[in-house]
C-alpha atoms as one frame of an Amber mdcrd trajectory, in Angstrom:
protein
  91.145 -19.385 -77.181  93.930 -17.560 -75.358  97.451 -18.089 -74.058  98.687
 -20.292 -76.867 101.989 -21.194 -75.173 100.579 -23.169 -72.218  97.966 -24.818
 -74.429 100.609 -25.958 -76.925 102.699 -27.318 -74.033  99.728 -29.385 -72.853
  99.054 -30.631 -76.376 102.705 -31.609 -76.750 102.567 -33.629 -73.532  99.510
 -35.576 -74.648 100.944 -36.152 -78.130 104.236 -37.396 -76.660 102.364 -39.965
 -74.560 100.346 -41.224 -77.529 103.401 -41.473 -79.807 105.622 -43.176 -77.242
 103.052 -45.815 -76.390 102.970 -46.978 -79.999 106.588 -48.185 -79.777 107.550
 -48.384 -76.108 106.279 -51.943 -75.622 108.516 -53.493 -78.288 111.655 -53.793
 -76.132 109.718 -54.965 -73.059 108.569 -58.229 -74.646 110.879 -60.554 -72.665
 110.032 -58.952 -69.319 106.280 -58.947 -69.970 106.228 -62.545 -71.152 108.384
 -63.624 -68.192 105.794 -62.174 -65.789 102.548 -62.891 -67.604 103.333 -65.782
 -69.960 101.213 -66.476 -73.068 103.772 -65.246 -75.603 101.440 -66.215 -78.459
  99.076 -63.424 -77.393 101.725 -60.702 -77.226 101.234 -59.414 -80.810  97.754
 -58.388 -79.704  99.294 -56.047 -77.140 100.452 -53.916 -80.074  97.603 -54.674
 -82.484  94.874 -53.803 -79.947  96.315 -50.306 -79.544  96.578 -49.720 -83.293
  93.120 -51.079 -84.072  91.187 -49.064 -81.498  93.166 -45.926 -82.294  92.390
 -46.241 -86.011  88.703 -46.922 -85.352  88.253 -43.986 -82.980  90.250 -41.283
 -84.797  87.561 -40.248 -87.329  84.868 -40.541 -84.662  86.650 -38.100 -82.380
  87.277 -35.801 -85.318  83.546 -35.592 -85.917  82.726 -35.193 -82.219  85.268
 -32.377 -81.898  83.208 -30.357 -84.387  79.914 -31.163 -82.685  80.754 -31.282
 -78.978  83.856 -29.115 -78.862  87.625 -29.673 -78.925  88.248 -29.276 -75.203
  85.715 -31.803 -73.825  86.668 -34.406 -76.422  90.408 -33.956 -75.816  89.922
 -34.179 -72.053  87.741 -37.258 -72.502  90.216 -38.974 -74.815  93.198 -38.213
 -72.590  91.318 -39.472 -69.520  90.434 -42.704 -71.324  94.069 -43.072 -72.366
  95.202 -42.711 -68.751  92.571 -45.201 -67.580  93.919 -47.680 -70.124  97.456
 -46.978 -68.903  96.412 -47.816 -65.349  94.731 -51.044 -66.477  97.820 -52.061
 -68.446 100.141 -51.170 -65.585  98.343 -53.385 -63.067  97.469 -56.202 -65.524
  97.721 -59.633 -63.914  97.605 -61.632 -67.143  98.066 -61.134 -70.866  94.345
 -60.752 -71.741  94.072 -57.974 -69.150  97.103 -56.232 -70.634  95.508 -56.448
 -74.077  92.299 -54.904 -72.715  94.304 -52.066 -71.165  96.096 -51.429 -74.449
  92.781 -51.405 -76.325  91.426 -48.792 -73.908  94.617 -46.765 -74.396  94.022
 -46.834 -78.142  90.464 -45.559 -77.701  91.877 -42.505 -75.949  94.812 -42.101
 -78.326  92.372 -41.748 -81.216  91.334 -38.415 -79.734  94.845 -37.182 -79.015
  96.277 -37.265 -82.531  93.260 -35.818 -84.298  92.230 -33.153 -81.813  95.694
 -31.784 -80.991  96.204 -31.012 -84.679  92.667 -29.595 -84.896  93.290 -27.267
 -81.941  96.550 -26.171 -83.571  94.553 -25.293 -86.670  92.210 -23.223 -84.510
  95.003 -21.441 -82.671  97.256 -20.518 -85.577  96.518 -18.821 -88.915  97.341
 -20.715 -92.047 100.663 -18.884 -92.462 101.904 -20.274 -89.123 100.479 -23.796
 -89.143 103.516 -25.253 -90.860 105.701 -24.095 -87.973 103.434 -25.542 -85.276
 102.994 -28.754 -87.298 106.786 -29.004 -87.427 106.912 -28.666 -83.655 104.299
 -31.376 -83.178 106.080 -33.530 -85.742 109.294 -33.217 -83.772 107.542 -34.227
 -80.558 105.925 -37.165 -82.306 109.102 -38.364 -84.000 111.383 -38.004 -80.986
 108.837 -39.666 -78.686 108.263 -42.595 -81.047 112.004 -43.104 -81.535 112.727
 -42.785 -77.810 109.958 -45.224 -76.890 111.887 -48.485 -77.386 114.932 -47.176
 -75.508 112.828 -45.991 -72.562 110.885 -49.247 -72.544 114.094 -51.260 -72.479
 115.579 -49.224 -69.617 112.420 -49.414 -67.506 111.908 -53.129 -68.056 115.552
 -53.893 -67.258 116.196 -51.638 -64.269 112.715 -51.176 -62.790 109.609 -52.961
 -64.047 107.822 -53.059 -67.369 104.720 -51.845 -65.509 106.270 -48.385 -65.189
 106.053 -48.118 -68.984 102.347 -47.505 -68.458 102.212 -46.116 -64.921 104.513
 -43.187 -65.738 101.828 -41.976 -68.139  99.625 -41.106 -65.169 101.514 -38.126
 -63.687 102.530 -36.773 -67.099  99.003 -37.138 -68.456  97.536 -35.582 -65.311
  99.776 -32.545 -65.821  98.581 -32.238 -69.409  94.935 -32.432 -68.268  95.486
 -29.631 -65.775  97.133 -27.376 -68.354  94.432 -27.978 -70.966  91.626 -27.537
 -68.431  92.976 -24.199 -67.218  94.266 -22.590 -70.407  92.249 -23.931 -73.342
  89.249 -21.691 -73.998  86.695 -22.211 -76.762  85.105 -18.907 -77.632  83.622
 -19.852 -81.013  80.045 -21.195 -80.804  79.721 -24.900 -81.489  77.631 -26.235
 -84.314  73.964 -26.536 -83.498  72.921 -28.239 -86.733  74.550 -31.617 -86.016
  74.066 -32.827 -82.478  73.429 -36.524 -83.182  76.156 -39.101 -83.683  75.842
 -41.374 -86.694  75.798 -44.679 -84.820  75.114 -46.872 -87.876  77.910 -45.203
 -89.840  80.229 -45.530 -86.856  79.515 -49.262 -86.590  80.059 -49.839 -90.313
  83.306 -47.855 -90.366  84.595 -49.581 -87.232  83.781 -52.992 -88.692  85.526
 -52.141 -91.958  88.666 -50.871 -90.224  88.882 -53.819 -87.843  88.361 -56.387
 -90.605  90.909 -54.862 -92.994  93.565 -54.192 -90.352  93.141 -57.636 -88.780
  93.419 -59.201 -92.219  96.658 -57.327 -92.880  98.116 -57.873 -89.412  97.296
 -61.605 -89.151  97.363 -62.607 -92.860  93.732 -63.734 -92.560  93.120 -62.577
 -96.104  89.429 -63.504 -96.135  88.813 -60.620 -93.739  89.904 -58.045 -96.308
  86.952 -58.616 -98.709  84.666 -58.486 -95.677  86.200 -55.161 -94.711  85.849
 -53.810 -98.235  82.175 -54.830 -98.258  81.614 -53.052 -94.941  83.424 -49.974
 -96.295  81.133 -50.000 -99.330  78.166 -50.258 -96.975  79.543 -47.313 -95.012
  79.793 -45.226 -98.188  76.213 -46.157 -99.138  74.895 -45.259 -95.696  76.730
 -41.945 -95.427  74.920 -40.643 -98.495  71.620 -41.267 -96.714  72.379 -40.495
 -93.084  70.924 -37.310 -91.614  74.188 -36.482 -89.791  76.920 -38.533 -91.508
  80.122 -39.361 -89.658  82.185 -38.382 -92.724  80.077 -36.060 -94.885  79.923
 -37.086 -98.563  80.996 -33.601 -99.696  84.498 -34.415 -98.466  85.030 -36.932
-101.260  83.872 -34.472-103.914  86.549 -31.931-103.001  89.768 -32.573-104.918
  91.883 -30.892-102.275  90.514 -33.120 -99.505  90.595 -36.306-101.564  94.175
 -35.696-102.665  95.425 -34.721 -99.217  93.724 -37.706 -97.558  95.354 -40.106
-100.005  98.634 -38.206 -99.693  98.480 -38.741 -95.934  98.119 -42.473 -96.551
 101.306 -42.317 -98.634 103.076 -40.581 -95.722 102.065 -43.420 -93.406 103.166
 -46.090 -95.861 106.594 -44.788 -96.858 107.427 -43.888 -93.251 107.313 -47.580
 -92.325 110.144 -48.768 -94.601 113.032 -46.867 -92.963 111.487 -46.911 -89.481
 111.215 -50.703 -89.355 113.945 -51.926 -91.693 116.800 -49.407 -91.506 117.833
 -50.308 -87.909 117.586 -53.992 -88.845 119.829 -53.428 -91.862 122.315 -51.383
 -89.842 122.669 -54.105 -87.192 122.183 -57.273 -89.228 124.063 -56.295 -92.399
 126.377 -53.389 -91.550 127.275 -54.855 -88.160 126.473 -51.664 -86.251 125.534
 -51.634 -82.584 122.101 -50.712 -81.299 123.129 -47.108 -80.551 124.629 -46.534
 -84.004 121.619 -48.160 -85.663 119.345 -45.897 -83.670 121.361 -42.873 -84.770
 120.960 -43.837 -88.422 117.201 -43.574 -88.024 117.131 -40.730 -85.502 118.465
 -38.203 -88.004 115.180 -38.657 -89.855 113.594 -36.692 -87.001 116.040 -33.867
 -87.756 115.152 -33.516 -91.438 111.403 -33.768 -90.793 110.875 -30.698 -88.534
 113.370 -28.538 -90.421 111.566 -29.144 -93.710 108.169 -28.776 -92.046 109.195
 -25.422 -90.607 110.194 -24.241 -94.097 107.005 -25.540 -95.713 104.833 -22.433
 -95.085 107.117 -20.370 -97.319 106.654 -22.944-100.054 102.912 -23.509 -99.827
 102.138 -19.807 -99.409 104.051 -19.086-102.626 103.607 -22.218-104.742 100.553
 -23.937-103.271 100.004 -27.200-101.435 100.278 -29.493-104.458 103.711 -28.305
-105.535 104.950 -28.398-101.934 103.735 -31.979-101.604 105.323 -32.928-104.920
 108.616 -31.420-103.746 108.417 -33.553-100.634 107.684 -36.641-102.709 110.694
 -35.871-104.886 112.920 -35.894-101.804 111.303 -39.141-100.629 111.973 -40.654
-104.052 115.609 -39.533-103.902 115.930 -41.093-100.453 114.347 -44.306-101.748
 116.964 -44.562-104.470 119.692 -43.836-101.913 118.303 -46.524 -99.607 118.192
 -48.992-102.495 121.892 -48.325-103.140 122.806 -49.458 -99.614 125.185 -52.428
 -99.677 127.010 -54.535 -97.056 130.014 -52.256 -97.556 128.080 -49.036 -96.912
 128.684 -46.959 -93.787 126.195 -46.156 -91.051 126.807 -42.467 -91.802 125.541
 -42.975 -95.365 122.432 -44.682 -94.000 121.927 -41.643 -91.763 122.132 -39.283
 -94.742 119.464 -41.379 -96.487 117.213 -41.043 -93.446 117.858 -37.277 -93.282
 116.697 -36.791 -96.881 113.721 -39.061 -96.261 112.690 -37.064 -93.189 112.923
 -33.793 -95.110 110.650 -35.115 -97.830 108.109 -36.474 -95.358 108.154 -33.173
 -93.474 107.106 -31.246 -96.580 104.548 -33.854 -97.611 102.939 -34.251 -94.183
 102.494 -30.525 -93.599 101.173 -29.845 -97.094  98.542 -32.579 -96.713  97.446
 -31.572 -93.206  97.358 -27.805 -93.668  96.019 -28.181 -97.202  93.040 -30.166
 -95.916  92.383 -27.693 -93.097  92.622 -24.721 -95.443  89.473 -25.462 -97.433
  87.076 -25.707 -94.479  86.001 -23.454 -91.649  86.178 -24.173 -87.958  82.932
 -26.157 -87.941  84.377 -28.829 -90.254  88.042 -28.702 -89.219  87.756 -31.549
 -86.709  86.326 -34.115 -89.112  88.798 -33.112 -91.835  91.815 -33.287 -89.501
  90.564 -36.619 -88.174  90.421 -37.867 -91.748  94.022 -36.845 -92.422  95.255
 -38.572 -89.259  93.148 -41.657 -89.919  94.517 -42.105 -93.420  98.050 -41.742
 -92.100  97.432 -44.485 -89.522  95.737 -46.704 -92.085  98.585 -46.119 -94.526
 101.057 -47.170 -91.855  99.158 -50.394 -91.214  98.957 -51.139 -94.931 102.630
 -50.311 -95.411 103.598 -52.587 -92.532 101.770 -55.510 -94.116 103.169 -54.855
 -97.605 106.781 -54.400 -96.550 106.665 -57.343 -94.143 105.318 -59.559 -96.938
 108.040 -58.388 -99.346 110.810 -58.931 -96.788 109.432 -62.287 -95.644 109.088
 -63.651 -99.176 112.596 -62.518-100.079 114.139 -64.026 -96.938 112.250 -67.277
 -97.415 113.574 -67.530-100.973 117.184 -66.690-100.093 117.604 -68.072 -96.565
 115.114 -70.931 -96.408 112.775 -69.294 -93.903 112.463 -66.204 -91.761 112.972
 -68.260 -88.580 116.186 -69.814 -89.912 117.457 -66.352 -90.841 116.740 -65.047
 -87.346 118.531 -67.997 -85.703 121.548 -67.559 -87.941 121.854 -63.820 -87.283
 121.726 -64.556 -83.552 124.554 -67.059 -83.878 122.339 -70.115 -83.341 122.331
 -71.374 -86.887 124.637 -72.018 -89.848 125.547 -69.744 -92.704 125.561 -66.373
 -90.957 127.310 -64.597 -93.830 124.865 -66.020 -96.338 121.953 -64.890 -94.193
 123.440 -61.401 -93.907 123.446 -61.178 -97.689 119.910 -62.560 -97.790 118.810
 -59.884 -95.315 120.511 -57.226 -97.425 118.599 -58.455-100.463 115.302 -58.538
 -98.569 115.641 -54.966 -97.296 116.768 -53.886-100.777 113.461 -55.214-102.123
 111.608 -53.334 -99.390 113.177 -50.068-100.506 112.399 -50.831-104.148 108.768
 -51.288-103.088 108.961 -47.973-101.274 110.057 -46.339-104.546 107.013 -47.786
-106.328 104.680 -46.468-103.616 106.321 -43.036-103.847 105.721 -42.949-107.591
 102.062 -43.766-106.931 102.124 -40.875-104.481 102.988 -38.494-107.329  99.800
 -39.562-109.114  97.824 -39.115-105.893  99.078 -35.567-105.321  98.125 -34.606
-108.870  94.509 -34.869-107.686  95.111 -31.770-105.556  94.259 -28.650-107.591
  97.176 -26.452-108.530  96.135 -23.255-106.867  97.233 -20.867-104.193  96.243
 -20.967-100.568  92.447 -20.556-100.142  91.109 -17.571 -98.249  89.308 -19.689
 -95.603  91.223 -18.963 -92.412  88.522 -19.007 -89.737
């Protein structure tokens, strides 16, 4: 591969599209429902994207090793753009959901393969820097998504949320097609796709994520059973989707689980800090957004510094340092009170971002460091998949904690929402109830972070391996 600059630019464009489309729909809800109706189906507009993305991420990771990075990235990006077109011209809510599901199928390739290509392009000493750059693109795009969605839906049309992906994505396709070159021979020992394993894994992911997203708890045991069936099959398959040797490597097992912790603890401030800033501290939307946005400052700065740490102290100690910062931020978040300032909330988010920057890079680069090029795709796909799955699990856990606390203190979540919007009694009491609910969310985040320390102890305490190909 040559000319890293243009290739990285193309990867950044595709990653920005994938990240933005995870959050951009949230502020367009009123406009979409006004045009298409069927508000009860709208949660599926978001869930369809998350589900198909989670299902497809490990599949693309495997295919990138077998079929090549470039064709799989071009295929995934093209599918993403096709889904964007379907969503942009949707004439009813089911059609919009189908478009979002197709987008998710393509997005599963974007996250996994962009990071895999970065691992191919840069030696291990430089991967922290490029991961920091990608992390910045991801964070800024995800945070900017709701604002862009609100502006487009208010001053133009919500359809442009999806249609604008087409020219940007087309530019990324052109750059990748021209500049990305694969000069390393592809694997010739694994040309068949594990269809049975793919079906079992997809069924497990869909069942578990649907159970968490919809509170249909009976689906979770079904998902666990399918996951057990997947594990049984992978030990017998000729060309397994996720090779069993992955789970026997302490570095890979620890970094996969560490990535799940990243996804989980990221949810608490991302979802609940703006709510706290507006509903409890009385801040405006811009100030609340600032309180969270500084997280995307701490993340890339810490990620850029991470190579110095993991090259000297190893991936485990770098990850544990990141977890320490996350734990400190969790305590700081838990100390938020109705009399706190928005600036203090921003400092909490800054520390949190720094910790997640160290942890995310140490898990990603640590996993890539123990395999060669022929296995880098499936390993990177595993890291990204566990981060997505951790985010889904964290969303369900934190939402349950907040909902139970609000129901106990304010009567019900719906009554709390009406009161905060001025349509119900006892606004001050509800503000205190919301403060208590978010406080419990951050206490739960602390518990998960402590579990993360135990997870990272699985990673062997050793220097950087010599595998750099």
